N, C-alpha and C positions, 0 to 999 in steps of 0.2 A: 327593474330597480333596487332587487336584491335588497339587502337588509343593510342600509345605509342609516346615516344619522339625521336626522330632521332639526333643524334649526330654527329659531324665527330670530333675525339679525336687523338691527337698529340704530343708527347715528342717534347722538341726545349730545346739543351742548351743556345738558345736566349730568353729567356724568359722574359727580362723584356723589351727587344726592339719588341717583337712577340708582348705583351701586350699593348704596347702606338700604335703600327701601327692600331690593329685592333680599342682602345680605341679611341684616339686620330688623329689618320691621316682617316680610313672611320667612325667612330664616332657608334661605334656598339656599344647598350645597354649592360651592365654588367648584367648577371643575379644574377649570385653567384662570388665568389672569397676567398679563402683560402690560408693559409700561416701559415703554423701548424708547418714546421720546413722547415731547408734549402731544404730536398729529397722528400719536401711533397707541392708543395705549384701546384695552377692551378687558371684559371679564365674561366668563361661559358659566352659566349657572345651569344645574340640572333641575329639570321641571319633570315628571312623571316619564316618558319615556322619550322627551325631547328636550331640547337645550334650549335657552334663553342668551343670545349672543349683544350684550350692551357695549356699543362703540363711542369711544370719544369725538364727538365732530370734530373732524381736523381744522385748524385754522387757516390750511396752507390747501389752497383751490386746486393745486395741482399733484391731485392723487391719482392711485389709479384704480379708487373705488368711485362706485355711482352712489350720490346718495341725492333723497331729496328731501331739504332743510326743511320743509313746510311740518307742523304736529303730524302726529297719525292722523288719519282719517278714516272712519268706517272698518277699522281693522278692530279685531280684538281677539285675544287668546282666552280657549279653553280649557283647563286643565284636572282632570282627574287627582285626588286623593283618598288619602283610606278614612279619614276621621274628620269630615270637614268641618261637626261642629267645633270641636279644639280649636283646631285654624280657625275660622270663624271668630272665636273669642279670645285667642292671641290678637287676631287683627283688632279687635274692638279696642281690649285691653292697651295696645299700642298707640290707639288713636291715628290708625291709617282710616284714609277716606273711602269709605263702604259709598257704594251706589246703589245697592243690592242687596234688603236685609236676606240674610240666611233665610230660605222657604223652600218648603215643599212643591216641585215643579208637577205639571197634570202630564210631563212623559216621564217620568221615573225617576227625577234627580231629588237632590237636596241642595240648594246651590246657592251664592254669594259671589256679588260683583264689587270689587275695590278697582279703584282708581290710579296708576302709578304716575310719577313726577310731570310727564311728556305728556298725560291725557289719554293713554292707554289703558282700556279696560279688561282686566283679568278676571274672568268667571271660572270659580274655583267650584266643584262640585264631586259629591258620591252617588253613589247607585242608590236607590231604596232597594230594601229588601223585602 
């Protein structure tokens, strides 16, 4: 498989709110964004060594893309960060929806969970020293 790129991609009917959550809320860097038409909008965010691709759910059902318009179910993202404590503090200060408070896990991580606008859980962690 080589050294290709890993992306977690999904369509959302809450495109603007979701992009604001990742950009202003979590302060993830935008790698690329496009707004070609109302049915072709997307933003790529850098997240650790991967990419989160947020796509506007097209109103046109005759698209070349496959999608499931149900909310995310049973999936979550796990993202390693250098300073989980400072990210947690900024997340709390911004009033983002915390699902699990910052705590030490028995498997050697310090982590917390936040819920994004589409109901997807993001778990941020740092390794304990």
